Structure formats: structure tokens, C-alpha cells
N, CA, C and O of each residue as an XYZ file, in Angstrom:
652
protein
N      -7.120    -18.991   -199.678
C      -6.705    -18.105   -200.764
C      -5.073    -18.370   -200.573
O      -4.498    -18.783   -199.566
N      -4.561    -18.031   -201.751
C      -3.134    -18.778   -201.965
C      -2.380    -17.703   -202.067
O      -2.613    -16.828   -202.901
N      -1.171    -17.645   -201.036
C      -0.304    -16.549   -200.838
C       1.089    -16.843   -201.957
O       1.882    -17.777   -201.844
N       1.111    -15.810   -202.993
C       2.265    -16.185   -203.643
C       3.557    -15.585   -202.938
O       3.630    -14.463   -202.437
N       4.791    -16.762   -203.006
C       6.103    -16.238   -202.754
C       6.652    -15.504   -203.470
O       6.715    -15.725   -204.680
N       7.216    -14.386   -202.867
C       7.823    -13.211   -203.669
C       9.277    -13.838   -204.327
O       9.809    -14.586   -203.507
N       9.887    -13.744   -205.335
C      10.855    -14.223   -205.897
C      11.233    -15.769   -206.133
O      12.341    -16.244   -206.381
N       9.808    -16.513   -205.963
C      10.021    -17.941   -206.192
C      10.307    -18.085   -207.717
O       9.561    -17.547   -208.534
N      11.260    -18.727   -208.048
C      11.234    -18.888   -209.533
C      11.316    -20.413   -209.728
O      11.625    -21.270   -208.900
N      10.963    -20.547   -211.030
C      11.024    -22.013   -211.319
C      12.127    -22.887   -210.852
O      13.130    -22.286   -210.468
N      12.150    -24.171   -210.806
C      13.310    -25.312   -210.564
C      14.347    -25.000   -211.908
O      14.063    -24.586   -213.032
N      15.449    -25.314   -211.402
C      16.290    -25.129   -212.439
C      16.424    -26.563   -213.122
O      16.660    -26.635   -214.328
N      16.284    -27.598   -212.409
C      16.037    -29.170   -213.048
C      14.884    -29.644   -213.209
O      14.570    -29.646   -212.019
N      14.084    -30.009   -213.676
C      12.556    -30.652   -213.845
C      12.833    -32.058   -214.600
O      13.326    -32.222   -215.716
N      12.353    -33.075   -213.625
C      12.261    -34.349   -213.994
C      10.887    -34.580   -214.844
O       9.763    -34.217   -214.498
N      11.225    -35.231   -215.971
C      10.099    -35.954   -216.535
C       9.103    -36.506   -216.010
O       9.343    -37.646   -215.613
N       7.896    -36.083   -215.822
C       6.754    -37.407   -215.179
C       6.820    -38.276   -215.955
O       7.143    -38.026   -217.116
N       6.533    -39.561   -215.542
C       6.190    -40.480   -216.341
C       4.587    -40.862   -216.789
O       3.706    -40.400   -216.063
N       4.330    -41.387   -217.532
C       2.825    -41.156   -218.118
C       1.930    -41.597   -216.745
O       2.426    -42.291   -215.858
N       0.814    -41.191   -216.709
C      -0.012    -41.557   -215.778
C       0.647    -41.235   -213.803
O       0.344    -41.836   -212.772
N       1.451    -40.231   -214.002
C       2.061    -40.247   -212.699
C       1.405    -39.459   -211.952
O       0.920    -38.431   -212.425
N       1.255    -39.810   -210.566
C       0.420    -38.861   -209.436
C       1.188    -37.749   -208.970
O       2.350    -37.876   -208.584
N       0.591    -36.699   -208.993
C       1.279    -35.085   -208.539
C       2.293    -35.579   -207.299
O       3.491    -35.298   -207.333
N       1.741    -36.285   -206.285
C       2.579    -36.231   -205.128
C       3.769    -37.193   -205.349
O       4.745    -37.194   -204.598
N       3.652    -37.948   -206.338
C       4.906    -39.052   -206.641
C       5.965    -38.152   -207.232
O       7.144    -38.408   -206.992
N       5.605    -37.007   -208.066
C       6.548    -36.256   -209.046
C       6.719    -35.367   -207.955
O       7.860    -35.369   -207.492
N       5.940    -34.646   -207.444
C       6.673    -33.754   -206.028
C       7.717    -34.536   -205.595
O       8.864    -34.166   -205.849
N       7.488    -35.720   -204.886
C       8.365    -36.509   -204.113
C       9.787    -36.690   -204.897
O      10.823    -36.604   -204.237
N       9.836    -36.918   -206.180
C      10.816    -37.175   -207.048
C      11.784    -36.276   -207.161
O      12.982    -36.474   -207.364
N      11.020    -34.950   -206.974
C      11.589    -33.701   -207.492
C      12.309    -33.543   -205.771
O      13.511    -33.315   -205.628
N      11.608    -33.664   -204.893
C      12.307    -33.607   -203.399
C      13.452    -34.253   -202.975
O      14.301    -33.899   -202.156
N      13.334    -35.466   -203.794
C      14.574    -36.401   -203.168
C      15.434    -35.996   -204.233
O      16.550    -36.063   -203.716
N      15.596    -35.579   -205.530
C      16.362    -34.752   -206.131
C      17.156    -33.791   -205.644
O      18.365    -33.795   -205.875
N      16.533    -32.812   -204.879
C      16.944    -31.656   -204.386
C      17.141    -31.635   -202.866
O      17.559    -30.708   -202.172
N      16.730    -32.914   -202.488
C      17.486    -33.394   -200.914
C      16.581    -32.282   -199.941
O      17.211    -31.401   -199.355
N      15.144    -32.356   -199.799
C      14.275    -31.395   -199.261
C      13.229    -32.535   -199.078
O      13.088    -33.438   -199.903
N      12.464    -32.413   -197.857
C      11.223    -33.018   -197.861
C      10.248    -32.882   -198.709
O      10.249    -31.771   -199.239
N       9.244    -33.723   -199.113
C       8.175    -33.447   -200.260
C       7.443    -32.556   -200.029
O       7.183    -31.820   -200.981
N       6.777    -32.234   -198.614
C       6.071    -31.156   -198.335
C       6.607    -29.843   -198.555
O       5.954    -29.020   -199.198
N       8.042    -29.498   -197.954
C       8.807    -28.542   -198.345
C       8.780    -28.243   -199.847
O       8.670    -27.085   -200.251
N       8.872    -29.193   -200.594
C       9.002    -28.909   -202.098
C       7.265    -28.387   -202.569
O       7.029    -27.551   -203.441
N       6.470    -28.939   -201.949
C       5.119    -28.236   -202.359
C       4.902    -27.085   -201.787
O       4.292    -26.199   -202.386
N       5.444    -26.901   -200.341
C       5.292    -25.262   -200.005
C       6.033    -24.274   -200.800
O       5.680    -23.098   -200.890
N       7.072    -24.774   -201.379
C       7.610    -23.543   -202.159
C       6.786    -23.048   -203.238
O       7.012    -21.912   -203.654
N       5.733    -23.835   -203.822
C       4.870    -23.219   -204.846
C       3.750    -22.886   -203.895
O       3.387    -21.730   -204.110
N       3.144    -23.389   -203.039
C       1.731    -23.082   -202.289
C       2.061    -23.027   -200.830
O       1.805    -24.032   -200.167
N       2.635    -21.914   -200.198
C       2.805    -22.053   -198.795
C       1.871    -22.388   -197.789
O       2.191    -22.464   -196.603
N       0.698    -22.597   -198.225
C      -0.495    -22.828   -197.480
C      -0.459    -24.297   -197.214
O      -0.634    -24.659   -196.050
N      -0.220    -25.343   -198.307
C      -0.035    -26.502   -198.339
C       0.072    -27.221   -196.795
O       0.915    -27.009   -195.923
N      -0.903    -27.999   -196.784
C      -1.021    -28.987   -195.459
C      -0.493    -30.579   -195.663
O      -0.174    -31.399   -194.802
N      -0.525    -30.695   -197.079
C      -0.128    -32.342   -197.054
C      -0.094    -32.416   -198.679
O      -0.512    -31.481   -199.361
N       0.433    -33.596   -199.233
C       0.581    -33.982   -200.528
C      -0.730    -34.560   -200.983
O      -1.082    -34.309   -202.136
N      -1.381    -35.196   -200.328
C      -2.649    -36.020   -200.462
C      -3.719    -35.094   -200.829
O      -4.506    -35.322   -201.748
N      -3.742    -33.739   -199.883
C      -4.940    -32.625   -200.430
C      -4.411    -32.145   -201.578
O      -5.258    -31.417   -202.097
N      -3.058    -32.215   -202.471
C      -2.955    -31.702   -203.481
C      -3.260    -32.805   -204.302
O      -4.086    -32.479   -205.154
N      -2.848    -34.204   -204.390
C      -3.905    -35.052   -205.353
C      -5.061    -35.010   -205.271
O      -5.710    -35.181   -206.303
N      -5.576    -34.828   -204.326
C      -7.315    -34.956   -204.255
C      -8.096    -33.546   -204.244
O      -9.206    -33.426   -204.763
N      -7.540    -32.681   -203.720
C      -8.541    -31.343   -203.762
C      -7.773    -30.063   -204.309
O      -7.929    -28.915   -203.891
N      -6.810    -30.523   -205.445
C      -6.227    -29.293   -205.903
C      -7.030    -28.189   -206.793
O      -7.498    -28.521   -207.883
N      -7.152    -27.068   -206.368
C      -7.602    -25.905   -207.148
C      -6.867    -25.402   -208.350
O      -5.649    -25.321   -208.514
N      -7.860    -25.075   -209.171
C      -7.114    -24.471   -210.552
C      -5.907    -23.626   -210.165
O      -4.757    -23.817   -210.558
N      -6.439    -22.401   -209.112
C      -5.085    -21.700   -209.004
C      -4.192    -22.159   -208.211
O      -3.193    -21.441   -208.169
N      -4.158    -23.004   -207.614
C      -2.597    -24.043   -207.056
C      -2.052    -24.670   -207.911
O      -0.892    -25.049   -207.747
N      -2.839    -24.977   -209.188
C      -2.169    -25.868   -210.141
C      -1.222    -24.814   -210.826
O      -0.074    -25.127   -211.139
N      -1.695    -23.648   -211.034
C      -1.019    -22.702   -211.767
C       0.513    -22.317   -211.095
O       1.499    -22.115   -211.803
N       0.529    -22.254   -209.664
C       1.576    -22.187   -208.841
C       2.621    -22.892   -208.998
O       3.758    -22.462   -209.190
N       2.083    -24.657   -208.880
C       2.752    -25.748   -208.986
C       3.408    -25.605   -210.388
O       4.621    -25.759   -210.532
N       2.380    -25.237   -211.653
C       3.047    -25.440   -212.868
C       3.964    -24.229   -213.431
O       4.649    -24.301   -214.451
N       3.856    -23.160   -212.621
C       5.043    -22.411   -212.538
C       6.208    -22.643   -212.041
O       7.150    -22.084   -212.600
N       6.461    -23.426   -210.992
C       7.658    -23.831   -210.369
C       8.209    -24.771   -211.106
O       9.422    -24.767   -211.315
N       7.258    -25.865   -211.686
C       7.852    -26.848   -212.459
C       7.771    -26.706   -214.090
O       7.769    -27.584   -214.953
N       7.712    -25.452   -214.183
C       7.920    -24.800   -215.531
C       7.056    -25.996   -216.635
O       7.564    -26.598   -217.580
N       5.726    -26.073   -216.181
C       4.710    -26.716   -216.983
C       3.304    -26.272   -217.068
O       3.167    -25.215   -216.452
N       2.241    -26.683   -217.592
C       1.038    -26.464   -217.854
C       0.229    -26.955   -216.678
O       0.363    -28.004   -216.047
N      -0.751    -25.850   -216.497
C      -1.745    -26.210   -215.382
C      -2.497    -27.277   -215.591
O      -2.789    -28.039   -214.670
N      -2.922    -27.464   -216.899
C      -3.600    -28.485   -217.156
C      -3.080    -29.612   -216.831
O      -3.801    -30.300   -216.109
N      -1.958    -30.098   -217.143
C      -0.883    -31.116   -216.857
C      -0.599    -31.530   -215.583
O      -0.266    -32.664   -215.238
N      -0.753    -30.514   -214.867
C      -0.675    -30.472   -213.138
C      -2.198    -31.050   -212.661
O      -2.247    -31.882   -211.755
N      -3.216    -30.654   -213.198
C      -4.709    -31.257   -212.798
C      -4.593    -32.653   -213.138
O      -4.876    -33.552   -212.347
N      -4.087    -32.876   -214.565
C      -4.175    -34.083   -214.872
C      -3.396    -35.120   -214.181
O      -3.499    -36.251   -214.654
N      -2.727    -34.981   -213.275
C      -1.957    -35.788   -212.511
C      -2.328    -35.907   -211.424
O      -1.545    -36.393   -210.607
N      -3.863    -35.445   -210.944
C      -4.519    -35.458   -209.501
C      -5.690    -36.047   -209.731
O      -6.020    -36.243   -210.901
N      -6.569    -36.454   -208.626
C      -7.839    -36.940   -208.859
C      -9.047    -35.633   -208.609
O     -10.241    -35.814   -208.848
N      -8.682    -34.781   -208.273
C      -9.576    -33.723   -208.011
C     -10.456    -33.436   -209.052
O     -11.502    -32.901   -208.685
N     -10.354    -33.602   -210.029
C     -11.562    -33.755   -211.203
C     -12.544    -34.881   -210.869
O     -13.660    -34.673   -211.345
N     -12.405    -36.169   -210.084
C     -13.029    -37.124   -210.012
C     -14.611    -36.448   -209.815
O     -14.842    -35.290   -209.470
N     -15.644    -37.529   -210.143
C     -16.900    -37.117   -209.210
C     -17.029    -37.582   -208.146
O     -16.407    -38.617   -207.907
N     -17.792    -37.057   -207.222
C     -17.657    -37.450   -205.801
C     -18.138    -38.754   -205.549
O     -17.991    -39.233   -204.425
N     -18.757    -39.461   -206.552
C     -18.958    -40.993   -206.516
C     -18.050    -41.837   -206.564
O     -18.072    -42.863   -205.884
N     -17.086    -41.520   -207.402
C     -15.785    -41.880   -207.734
C     -14.759    -41.794   -206.838
O     -13.971    -42.724   -206.666
N     -14.696    -40.670   -206.206
C     -13.780    -40.100   -205.164
C     -13.381    -41.077   -204.070
O     -12.237    -41.277   -203.663
N     -14.688    -41.749   -203.591
C     -14.479    -42.494   -202.472
C     -13.717    -43.850   -202.527
O     -13.379    -44.528   -201.557
N     -13.511    -44.116   -203.836
C     -12.705    -45.410   -204.346
C     -11.125    -45.025   -204.431
O     -10.225    -45.759   -204.839
N     -11.029    -43.915   -204.026
C      -9.415    -43.557   -204.193
C      -8.589    -43.702   -202.866
O      -8.725    -43.117   -201.791
N      -7.790    -44.553   -203.220
C      -6.845    -44.876   -201.728
C      -5.641    -43.837   -201.671
O      -5.044    -43.244   -202.570
N      -5.506    -43.831   -200.326
C      -4.624    -42.972   -199.838
C      -3.178    -43.204   -200.205
O      -2.357    -42.286   -200.175
N      -2.884    -44.407   -200.541
C      -1.498    -45.019   -201.030
C      -1.755    -45.997   -202.212
O      -2.902    -46.276   -202.561
N      -0.614    -46.524   -202.837
C      -0.880    -47.595   -203.813
C      -1.428    -48.624   -203.385
O      -0.927    -49.153   -202.393
N      -2.318    -49.069   -203.845
C      -2.979    -50.418   -203.710
C      -2.766    -51.470   -204.409
O      -2.966    -52.620   -204.019
N      -2.278    -51.087   -205.659
C      -1.880    -52.103   -206.976
C      -1.050    -51.487   -207.457
O      -0.766    -50.330   -207.146
N      -0.385    -52.317   -208.506
C       0.794    -51.818   -209.486
C       0.587    -52.375   -210.800
O      -0.104    -53.349   -211.098
N       1.369    -51.529   -211.644
C       1.457    -52.688   -212.893
C       3.124    -53.096   -213.092
O       4.117    -52.369   -213.109
N       3.029    -54.057   -213.182
C       4.549    -54.314   -213.324
C       5.333    -53.764   -214.531
O       6.428    -53.201   -214.538
N       4.555    -54.048   -215.491
C       5.253    -53.528   -216.735
C       5.528    -52.146   -216.674
O       6.575    -51.674   -217.116
N       4.795    -51.595   -216.241
C       5.015    -50.022   -216.206
C       6.260    -49.515   -214.979
O       7.025    -48.554   -215.068
N       6.164    -50.334   -214.058
C       7.171    -50.159   -212.915
C       8.780    -50.492   -213.652
O       9.805    -49.811   -213.644
N       8.521    -51.652   -214.180
C       9.920    -51.826   -214.630
C      10.268    -50.802   -215.907
O      11.442    -50.436   -215.947
N       9.446    -50.335   -216.878
C       9.951    -48.890   -217.673
C      10.243    -47.805   -216.939
O      11.280    -47.153   -217.066
N       9.302    -47.561   -216.110
C       9.762    -46.486   -214.960
C      11.082    -46.647   -214.180
O      11.737    -45.726   -213.691
N      11.347    -47.868   -214.146
C      12.848    -47.921   -213.541
C      14.079    -47.688   -214.721
O      15.192    -47.219   -214.482
N      13.582    -48.136   -216.033
C      14.481    -47.881   -217.084
C      14.732    -46.538   -217.304
O      15.852    -46.101   -217.569
N      13.689    -45.844   -217.199
C      13.580    -44.348   -217.215
C      14.145    -43.433   -216.098
O      14.217    -42.211   -216.231
N      14.569    -44.148   -214.908
C      15.258    -43.633   -213.869
C      14.314    -42.971   -212.944
O      14.633    -41.873   -212.486
N      13.146    -43.534   -212.606
C      11.949    -43.147   -212.060
C      11.218    -44.147   -211.601
O      10.029    -44.383   -211.816
N      12.343    -44.990   -210.658
C      11.789    -46.180   -210.001
C      10.938    -45.873   -208.892
O      10.214    -46.740   -208.403
N      10.967    -44.956   -208.556
C      10.063    -44.784   -207.157
C       8.391    -44.055   -207.797
O       7.422    -43.774   -207.091
N       8.482    -43.932   -208.991
C       7.174    -43.251   -209.597
C       5.876    -44.209   -209.510
O       5.750    -45.356   -209.936
N       4.767    -43.226   -208.691
C       3.690    -43.792   -208.341
C       2.402    -43.441   -209.497
O       1.851    -42.341   -209.467
N       2.046    -44.384   -210.390
C       1.034    -44.103   -211.200
C      -0.486    -43.811   -210.633
O      -1.067    -44.580   -209.867
N      -0.986    -42.688   -211.087
C      -2.324    -42.312   -210.613
C      -3.467    -43.637   -210.749
O      -4.472    -43.745   -210.047
N      -3.144    -44.364   -211.567
C      -4.269    -45.423   -211.655
C      -4.005    -46.562   -210.388
O      -4.939    -47.291   -210.055
N      -2.697    -46.660   -209.723
C      -2.604    -47.389   -208.724
C      -3.221    -47.185   -207.467
O      -3.261    -48.021   -206.564
N      -3.800    -45.806   -207.435
C      -4.555    -45.437   -205.980
C      -6.073    -45.704   -206.441
O      -6.841    -45.815   -205.486
N      -6.552    -45.807   -207.480
C      -7.705    -46.159   -208.448
C      -8.284    -47.228   -208.003
O      -7.951    -48.159   -208.737
N      -9.143    -47.658   -206.985
C      -9.815    -49.044   -206.644
C     -10.519    -49.522   -207.787
O     -10.559    -50.753   -207.802
N     -11.180    -48.882   -208.907
C     -12.065    -49.495   -209.821
C     -11.039    -50.295   -211.039
O     -11.528    -51.173   -211.750
N      -9.819    -49.947   -211.155
C      -9.065    -50.281   -212.381
C      -8.571    -51.859   -212.021
O      -8.201    -52.320   -210.941
N      -8.690    -52.420   -213.167
C      -8.259    -53.862   -213.272
C      -6.746    -53.801   -214.292
O      -5.700    -54.435   -214.151
N      -6.984    -53.171   -214.930
C      -6.044    -52.653   -216.031
C      -5.347    -51.402   -216.200
O      -5.826    -50.309   -215.900
N      -4.024    -51.624   -216.764
C      -3.475    -50.244   -216.610
C      -3.477    -49.136   -217.666
O      -3.029    -49.401   -218.782
N      -3.944    -47.928   -217.400
C      -4.509    -47.046   -218.629
C      -3.240    -46.879   -219.351
O      -3.513    -46.497   -220.489
N      -1.854    -47.009   -219.173
C      -0.840    -46.863   -219.818
C      -0.461    -47.997   -220.929
O      -0.238    -47.732   -222.110
N      -0.428    -49.176   -220.416
C      -0.165    -50.185   -221.080
C      -1.044    -51.236   -221.409
O      -0.790    -52.100   -222.248
N      -2.211    -51.152   -220.662
C      -3.385    -52.078   -220.773
C      -3.171    -53.515   -220.122
O      -3.964    -54.453   -220.200
N      -1.914    -53.505   -219.448
C      -1.717    -54.797   -219.005
C      -2.776    -54.910   -217.185
O      -3.260    -53.963   -216.565
N      -2.801    -56.191   -216.869
C      -3.454    -56.583   -215.713
C      -2.441    -55.717   -214.261
O      -1.254    -55.872   -213.971
N      -3.393    -54.911   -213.670
C      -2.710    -54.428   -212.354
C      -2.639    -55.604   -211.430
O      -3.379    -56.575   -211.583
N      -1.763    -55.522   -210.485
C      -1.097    -56.251   -209.592
C      -1.945    -55.719   -208.051
O      -1.916    -54.518   -207.782
N      -2.485    -56.444   -207.352
C      -2.709    -56.064   -205.705
C      -1.162    -56.104   -205.273
O      -0.214    -56.745   -205.728
N      -1.290    -54.968   -203.985
C      -0.447    -54.761   -203.310
C      -0.744    -55.449   -201.917
O      -1.927    -55.355   -201.588
N      -0.052    -56.016   -201.166
C      -0.139    -56.435   -199.875
C       0.023    -55.118   -199.199
O       0.701    -54.209   -199.678
N      -0.726    -55.033   -197.886
C      -0.709    -53.942   -196.965
C       0.730    -54.088   -196.340
O       1.215    -55.059   -195.760
N       1.283    -52.846   -196.621
C       2.697    -52.893   -195.994
C       3.865    -53.014   -196.691
O       4.905    -52.392   -196.475
N       3.609    -54.035   -197.742
C       4.676    -54.640   -198.874
C       4.644    -53.550   -199.975
O       3.652    -52.887   -200.276
N       5.740    -53.474   -200.468
C       6.162    -52.712   -201.693
C       6.156    -53.633   -202.731
O       6.196    -53.168   -203.870
N       6.098    -55.328   -202.532
C       6.107    -55.682   -203.955
C       4.536    -56.453   -204.046
O       3.855    -56.851   -203.101
N       4.288    -56.498   -205.233
C       2.642    -56.787   -205.656
C       2.424    -58.262   -205.018
O       3.431    -58.891   -204.693
N       1.319    -58.753   -204.855
C       0.935    -60.572   -204.568
C       0.790    -61.128   -205.487
O      -0.015    -60.900   -206.390
N       1.543    -61.939   -205.398
C       1.222    -63.123   -206.412
C      -0.113    -63.945   -206.437
O      -0.282    -64.572   -207.482
N      -0.944    -64.044   -205.634
C      -2.045    -64.689   -205.255
C      -3.170    -64.686   -206.467
O      -3.389    -63.672   -207.129
N      -3.794    -65.824   -206.661
C      -4.412    -65.528   -207.855
C      -5.947    -65.225   -207.288
O      -6.333    -65.738   -206.238
N      -6.722    -64.409   -208.023
C      -8.060    -64.015   -207.731
C      -8.892    -65.127   -207.653
O      -8.707    -66.080   -208.409
N      -9.969    -65.120   -206.662
C     -11.289    -66.292   -206.858
C     -11.957    -66.082   -208.418
O     -12.653    -66.845   -209.088
N     -11.575    -65.071   -208.626
C     -12.291    -64.704   -210.086
C     -11.733    -64.819   -211.321
O     -12.195    -64.402   -212.383
N     -10.357    -65.615   -211.060
C      -9.491    -66.012   -212.095
C      -9.884    -66.386   -213.436
O      -9.384    -65.951   -214.473
N     -10.909    -67.308   -213.321
C     -11.278    -67.797   -214.522
C     -12.363    -67.067   -215.166
O     -13.146    -67.505   -216.009
N     -12.316    -66.021   -214.714
C     -13.533    -64.804   -215.410
C     -12.690    -63.877   -216.137
O     -13.096    -63.273   -217.130
N     -11.410    -63.742   -215.615
C     -10.511    -62.622   -216.316
C     -10.720    -62.219   -217.773
O     -10.873    -61.069   -218.185
N     -10.699    -63.466   -218.565
C     -10.932    -62.795   -220.152
C     -12.235    -62.448   -220.311
O     -12.396    -61.433   -220.989
N     -13.208    -62.970   -219.901
C     -14.515    -62.285   -220.085
C     -14.809    -61.078   -219.242
O     -15.833    -60.497   -219.603
N     -14.229    -60.580   -218.282
C     -14.054    -59.425   -217.733
C     -13.736    -58.400   -218.515
O     -14.574    -57.514   -218.677
N     -12.188    -58.305   -219.290
C     -11.650    -57.799   -219.749
C     -12.451    -57.427   -221.501
O     -12.110    -56.408   -222.101
N     -13.174    -58.105   -221.922
C     -13.847    -57.745   -222.949
C     -14.782    -56.763   -223.080
O     -15.326    -56.569   -224.167
């Protein structure tokens, strides 16, 4: 059950989400802007929230309405930033943090002032191309923020794979 905070008003400044941005990333960018921890920002909309990862993976429509109200957005937009609608067979291929990235979109996000934005597709283990710009996703090394530059053993099959 979601308990609503009395007197909770929408945020005065709303940062635009980047295309394909993950909900936790958008909330984290707002938290950074307002100088509060990300979980505190989420709990402003949903007091019972336990983690941003839960919001990304198991967000209920009622909770999406409360987040949408806080961020002056539509609940459908909020739900589209999550993986909560994925079928169970696909949900197990969703990583807890970014395992890949799109260099082109990262550069665009930096130009938009959203350098720390994480795209939803970066945690989806089955993607090889970016759904926004169609460029090839780059793997990220464990614990590193930069993508790896090593070539895949399947490099010679790349052209055939994307056709």
C-alpha cells in the first residue's frame, strides 16, 4: 500500500529526461540537483520505497502516478523508464547496473547537460545496438566507467548480425 505524503507538491525544477533514460538515473540527476540522496528523492514521492533498483524493476502503476505527480509528468512516461513491464523471461537479463553504453548517446547526453544519465538499454543484456541512435553498444569493464575497446571474438560476424 502506498501512503501519500500530505502537502507533497511537485518539484519546482524538472530536468528533462534523455531519450531511453532509466528512472533511477533521472531520479538521481534530480537528487544531485537538489543536493539530497537519491533514495530520499524517491521517498519524497513514495515513502515506503526501499531502493531505486526496485523502482526500476518492479514499479507498480499506483507508484508511477505518485512519481509522475512529483516530477510533473505522465505515469505512462514514468513506467516507460522502467523494466517493470518486461516478461519474466527477459527480466533475468536485466543487469543491476550499466554493463554497456552507447558512445554517441553519451556524448549527446553530455551536450544536453546530462552527462551522468544512464540509458535503460545499457542494463539490457540482450541489446547490441542502441535503440535511440542505432549505433553499436560498447561493453563496460567491471568497476570501470569507460567502455572497453577490446574486440569481440565475433567481430567478423557484426555486419551479418545487424541485418
